[in-house]
C-alpha positions as CSV (number, residue, x, y, z in Angstrom):
1,M,17.2,-107.5,22.4
2,T,20.9,-107.6,21.4
3,Q,23.6,-105.2,22.4
4,A,23.6,-103.8,18.9
5,D,19.9,-103.1,19.1
6,N,20.4,-101.3,22.4
7,T,23.1,-99.2,20.9
8,R,21.0,-98.2,18.0
9,S,18.1,-97.4,20.3
10,T,20.2,-95.2,22.5
11,N,21.7,-93.4,19.5
12,K,18.2,-92.9,18.1
13,G,17.1,-91.5,21.4
14,K,20.0,-89.1,21.5
15,M,19.3,-88.0,17.9
16,I,15.6,-87.3,18.8
17,Q,16.4,-85.4,22.1
18,S,19.4,-83.4,20.8
19,P,17.4,-80.9,18.7
20,V,14.9,-80.4,21.6
21,M,17.7,-79.9,24.1
22,E,19.5,-77.5,21.8
23,R,16.3,-75.5,21.3
24,V,15.7,-75.4,25.1
25,Q,19.3,-74.3,25.7
26,A,19.0,-71.6,23.0
27,I,15.9,-70.2,24.7
28,L,17.5,-70.3,28.2
29,Q,20.5,-68.4,26.9
30,K,18.4,-65.4,25.7
31,E,19.1,-62.4,27.8
32,M,15.5,-61.7,28.7
33,V,14.8,-65.3,29.7
34,R,18.0,-65.5,31.8
35,E,17.1,-62.3,33.7
36,F,13.6,-63.4,34.2
37,L,14.7,-66.7,35.7
38,A,17.4,-65.0,37.8
39,E,14.9,-62.6,39.4
40,F,12.4,-65.4,39.9
41,I,14.8,-67.7,41.7
42,S,16.6,-65.1,43.7
43,T,13.3,-63.6,44.9
44,F,12.0,-67.1,45.8
45,V,15.1,-67.8,47.9
46,M,14.9,-64.5,49.7
47,M,11.2,-64.9,50.5
48,V,11.4,-68.5,51.6
49,F,14.0,-67.6,54.2
50,G,12.2,-64.4,55.3
51,L,8.6,-65.8,55.5
52,G,9.9,-68.9,57.2
53,A,11.4,-66.7,59.9
54,V,8.1,-64.9,60.3
55,A,6.2,-68.1,60.6
56,H,8.4,-69.3,63.4
57,M,7.8,-66.0,65.3
58,V,4.1,-66.0,64.8
59,L,3.2,-69.7,65.2
60,R,5.4,-70.3,68.2
61,E,4.6,-66.9,69.8
62,N,8.3,-66.0,70.1
63,T,9.4,-69.3,71.6
64,L,11.2,-70.6,68.5
65,G,11.5,-67.3,66.7
66,S,11.8,-63.6,67.4
67,Y,11.6,-60.3,65.6
68,F,15.4,-60.2,65.4
69,A,15.3,-63.6,63.8
70,V,12.9,-62.2,61.2
71,N,15.3,-59.5,60.3
72,V,18.2,-62.0,60.1
73,G,16.1,-64.2,57.8
74,F,15.2,-61.4,55.4
75,G,18.7,-59.8,55.5
76,F,20.6,-62.9,54.8
77,G,17.9,-64.1,52.4
78,V,18.8,-61.1,50.4
79,T,22.5,-62.1,50.6
80,I,21.9,-65.5,49.2
81,G,19.7,-64.0,46.5
82,V,22.5,-61.8,45.4
83,H,24.8,-64.8,45.2
84,V,22.2,-66.7,43.2
85,A,21.6,-64.0,40.5
86,G,23.9,-61.0,41.0
87,K,25.9,-61.6,37.9
88,V,22.9,-62.4,35.7
89,S,20.2,-59.8,36.5
90,G,21.7,-57.8,39.4
91,A,19.4,-59.6,41.8
92,H,17.0,-56.7,42.3
93,M,14.3,-58.9,44.1
94,N,12.4,-55.6,44.5
95,A,10.1,-53.9,42.0
96,A,10.9,-50.5,43.6
97,V,14.6,-50.9,42.9
98,T,13.9,-52.0,39.4
99,F,11.7,-49.0,38.8
100,T,14.4,-46.7,40.1
101,N,17.0,-48.2,37.8
102,C,14.7,-47.7,34.8
103,A,13.8,-44.2,35.8
104,L,17.5,-43.2,36.2
105,G,18.5,-44.8,33.0
106,Y,20.5,-47.7,34.2
107,L,18.0,-50.3,32.9
108,S,15.9,-50.4,29.8
109,W,12.2,-49.9,30.4
110,K,11.4,-52.9,28.2
111,K,13.0,-55.1,30.9
112,F,10.9,-53.6,33.7
113,P,7.9,-56.1,33.2
114,V,10.3,-59.0,32.8
115,Y,12.0,-58.3,36.1
116,V,8.8,-57.5,38.0
117,L,7.0,-60.6,36.6
118,G,9.9,-62.8,37.7
119,Q,10.0,-61.2,41.2
120,F,6.2,-61.5,41.6
121,L,6.1,-65.1,40.5
122,G,9.0,-66.0,42.8
123,S,7.4,-64.3,45.8
124,F,4.0,-65.9,45.2
125,L,5.5,-69.4,45.0
126,A,7.6,-68.8,48.1
127,A,4.4,-67.9,50.0
128,A,2.8,-71.0,48.7
129,A,5.8,-73.1,49.8
130,I,5.7,-71.7,53.3
131,Y,2.0,-72.2,53.5
132,F,2.2,-75.9,52.7
133,L,5.2,-76.5,54.9
134,F,3.5,-75.0,57.9
135,Y,-0.1,-75.9,57.2
136,R,-0.7,-79.1,59.1
137,E,-0.1,-80.1,62.7
138,G,3.5,-80.0,63.6
139,S,4.0,-83.7,64.4
140,H,2.8,-84.8,61.0
141,S,4.4,-82.2,58.8
142,I,7.8,-81.5,57.4
143,C,8.3,-78.8,60.0
144,V,8.0,-81.2,63.0
145,S,9.2,-78.7,65.6
146,T,6.8,-75.9,64.6
147,A,3.2,-75.4,65.4
148,A,1.2,-75.4,62.2
149,I,-1.1,-72.7,60.9
150,M,-4.3,-74.7,61.3
151,E,-3.5,-75.9,64.8
152,F,-2.5,-72.4,65.9
153,T,-5.8,-70.8,64.5
154,N,-8.1,-73.8,65.3
155,G,-8.9,-73.8,61.6
156,N,-9.9,-70.1,61.5
157,L,-7.8,-68.1,59.1
158,T,-7.9,-64.5,60.3
159,V,-6.2,-61.3,59.3
160,T,-6.4,-59.4,62.6
161,G,-6.7,-60.4,66.3
162,P,-4.6,-62.6,68.7
163,I,-4.5,-65.6,66.3
164,A,-4.0,-63.7,63.1
165,T,-1.8,-65.5,60.6
166,A,-2.1,-63.4,57.4
167,N,0.8,-61.4,58.8
168,I,3.1,-64.3,58.2
169,F,2.9,-63.5,54.5
170,A,2.3,-59.7,54.1
171,T,2.6,-56.6,56.2
172,Y,-0.3,-55.1,58.1
173,L,-0.4,-51.7,59.8
174,P,-0.3,-51.9,63.7
175,D,-2.9,-50.1,65.8
176,H,-0.6,-47.3,66.9
177,M,0.0,-46.2,63.2
178,T,-2.3,-44.2,60.9
179,L,-2.4,-44.9,57.2
180,W,-0.5,-41.8,56.1
181,R,2.2,-42.1,58.9
182,G,2.7,-45.7,57.6
183,F,3.0,-44.3,54.1
184,L,5.7,-41.8,55.0
185,D,7.4,-44.5,57.0
186,E,7.7,-46.8,54.0
187,V,8.9,-43.9,51.8
188,F,11.6,-43.0,54.3
189,L,12.8,-46.6,54.9
190,T,12.9,-47.5,51.2
191,G,14.8,-44.3,50.5
192,M,17.4,-45.2,53.0
193,L,17.6,-48.7,51.4
194,Q,18.2,-47.3,47.9
195,L,20.6,-44.7,49.1
196,G,22.6,-47.4,50.9
197,I,22.6,-49.7,48.0
198,F,24.0,-47.0,45.7
199,A,26.7,-46.2,48.2
200,I,27.6,-49.9,48.7
201,T,27.9,-50.6,45.0
202,D,29.3,-47.3,43.7
203,K,32.9,-48.1,42.8
204,R,33.9,-44.4,42.5
205,N,33.0,-44.1,46.1
206,N,34.0,-46.2,49.2
207,S,32.2,-49.3,47.9
208,A,32.2,-52.7,49.4
209,L,34.9,-55.1,48.3
210,Q,34.2,-57.1,45.2
211,G,32.3,-60.2,46.2
212,T,31.1,-58.9,49.5
213,E,28.3,-56.6,48.2
214,G,25.7,-59.3,49.0
215,V,26.7,-59.6,52.6
216,V,26.9,-55.8,53.1
217,I,23.5,-55.2,51.5
218,G,22.1,-58.1,53.6
219,I,23.4,-56.3,56.7
220,L,21.8,-53.1,55.5
221,V,18.4,-54.8,55.3
222,L,19.0,-56.2,58.8
223,I,19.9,-52.8,60.2
224,I,16.7,-51.2,58.7
225,G,14.6,-53.9,60.3
226,V,16.1,-53.8,63.8
227,S,16.2,-50.0,64.0
228,L,13.2,-48.8,61.9
229,G,10.9,-51.7,61.2
230,M,8.5,-51.5,64.1
231,N,6.1,-48.9,62.7
232,S,5.0,-50.5,59.4
233,G,6.8,-53.8,59.3
234,Y,9.2,-52.4,56.7
235,A,7.8,-54.0,53.6
236,I,10.1,-51.7,51.5
237,N,9.4,-53.9,48.5
238,P,6.3,-54.3,46.4
239,S,7.5,-57.7,45.3
240,R,7.8,-58.8,48.9
241,D,4.3,-57.7,49.9
242,L,1.7,-57.9,47.1
243,P,2.2,-61.4,45.7
244,P,2.0,-63.1,49.1
245,R,-1.1,-61.0,49.9
246,F,-2.7,-62.3,46.7
247,F,-1.8,-65.8,47.8
248,T,-3.5,-65.4,51.2
249,F,-6.6,-64.1,49.4
250,I,-6.7,-67.3,47.3
251,A,-5.7,-69.6,50.1
252,G,-8.6,-68.8,52.4
253,W,-8.0,-65.5,54.3
254,G,-10.5,-63.8,52.0
255,T,-10.9,-60.1,51.0
256,Q,-10.0,-58.9,54.5
257,V,-6.3,-59.1,53.4
258,F,-7.1,-56.0,51.1
259,R,-9.6,-54.3,53.4
260,A,-7.7,-54.2,56.7
261,K,-7.1,-50.5,57.2
262,H,-6.9,-50.2,53.4
263,W,-3.2,-50.8,53.7
264,W,-2.5,-53.1,50.8
265,W,-1.6,-50.3,48.3
266,V,0.9,-48.6,50.5
267,P,3.6,-51.2,50.3
268,V,3.3,-50.9,46.5
269,V,3.3,-47.2,46.0
270,A,5.3,-45.9,49.0
271,P,8.5,-48.0,48.4
272,T,8.5,-47.1,44.7
273,L,8.4,-43.4,45.5
274,G,10.9,-43.8,48.3
275,A,13.4,-45.8,46.2
276,Y,13.3,-43.2,43.5
277,L,13.8,-40.3,46.0
278,G,16.7,-42.2,47.6
279,G,18.4,-42.7,44.3
280,I,18.0,-39.1,43.3
281,I,19.4,-37.9,46.6
282,Y,22.5,-40.1,46.3
283,S,23.0,-39.1,42.7
284,V,22.7,-35.4,43.3
285,F,24.5,-34.9,46.6
286,I,27.1,-37.7,46.4
287,G,27.4,-39.1,42.9
288,W,27.8,-35.9,41.0
289,T,30.3,-34.4,43.5
290,I,32.8,-37.2,43.0
291,P,35.5,-36.0,40.6
292,R,36.1,-38.0,37.5
293,E,39.6,-39.4,37.2
294,P,41.5,-38.7,34.0
295,Q,42.4,-41.5,31.7
296,I,45.9,-41.7,30.2
297,M,45.8,-42.1,26.4
298,E,47.1,-45.4,25.2
299,N,49.2,-43.8,22.4
300,P,51.3,-40.9,23.8
301,T,52.6,-40.0,20.3
302,E,49.1,-38.6,19.6
303,Y,50.0,-35.5,21.7
304,E,53.1,-34.8,19.6
305,D,51.4,-35.4,16.2
306,H,48.0,-33.7,16.9
307,Q,48.8,-31.4,19.8
308,L,46.1,-33.1,21.9
309,P,46.2,-33.2,25.7
310,K,47.7,-36.3,27.2
311,T,44.5,-37.0,29.2
312,M,40.9,-37.3,28.2
313,P,37.7,-37.6,30.2
314,H,37.3,-41.0,31.8
315,H,33.8,-42.5,31.9
316,T,32.9,-43.5,35.3
317,T,33.2,-47.2,36.2
318,T,30.4,-48.1,38.5
319,P,28.2,-51.2,39.0
320,S,26.0,-51.7,36.0
321,L,22.7,-51.3,37.8
322,A,23.8,-49.0,40.6
323,S,25.6,-46.4,38.5
324,V,25.4,-42.8,39.7
325,P,24.6,-40.2,37.1
326,V,27.4,-37.8,36.4
327,P,26.8,-34.6,34.4
328,T,29.0,-34.1,31.4
329,S,30.8,-30.9,30.6
330,N,29.0,-30.1,27.4
331,K,25.4,-30.9,28.4
332,S,23.1,-29.3,30.9
333,S,20.6,-32.1,31.0
334,I,20.8,-34.6,33.9
335,R,21.3,-37.8,31.9
336,P,23.1,-40.5,33.8
337,V,26.4,-41.9,32.4
338,P,25.7,-45.4,30.9
339,P,27.0,-48.1,33.1
340,S,30.0,-50.1,32.0
341,N,29.5,-53.7,30.9
342,D,32.4,-55.2,32.8
343,S,31.3,-54.3,36.3
344,I,29.3,-56.4,38.7
345,R,25.6,-55.8,38.4
346,I,24.3,-55.7,42.0
347,Q,21.1,-53.9,42.9
348,Q,18.4,-55.6,44.9
349,F,15.8,-55.6,47.8
């Protein structure tokens, strides 16, 4: 084939591929698609680091991992997730946080299933990735330094007992806790999480410096784990707990993953309730008490011509997904102020 033929073939290929690539690019640039992919990838990143840390602790019985390392894995997994998707979707990585933002008016309800589907899919695939990385005997697998699931359990995948491995992927209630104490624990912890996130990202308050929100929120998750995580394993996130539990059901652990102490529904319901209560508490007792700063009118001659005051109410500038509702002077309803479009959208795990 001559050089001219090669040139014509290459140009023909470009002409054929160009419309396809343009169509794919147009689809990926749609807002809903971008936010779905952002939640999917950020949740996948967070869960890979978090579940990997748990696998080290469980499979090596604290010789290569530790409870503190698990908290570090999840905390800084959240930090990396924020950097991956914070400017696209806000990097919620948490269905309870997404619910709270929708309930308080900071996110449209039509985006709720998009966010949650992305989070659930990312979490499920992260569980699958950890399972296959740690499945076989250590010397023949990618994780050469780590005892594998099948070697640790002698091929017996169990949910409870001394060689239980289902707890690598989802939380399970310890023996010293009752179901309803665990429920209240998850409500309280997730409320603390949501309250802390609102405080960190509320730019009318003493917020974190721009660009450091991810690190500070990661530290918040770390602190919750090391100080309050013992009782229930601090799921504090339906997207962190339910999809990996479904994966273990499919992968061979069986129905016991849902039957053990009937715990499976608590990490779904309790964090959702807790996040909403935490958001309300911050909004009412902190957000509404912060005075709104006046905004100087751009054209001062308007005062002379129309006898108008030189200042006008200034809408609050807060993070788009962590805005705090502020009551207006002429309405008695508790409608939140719409978040500004130019602020960073940070609100996750």
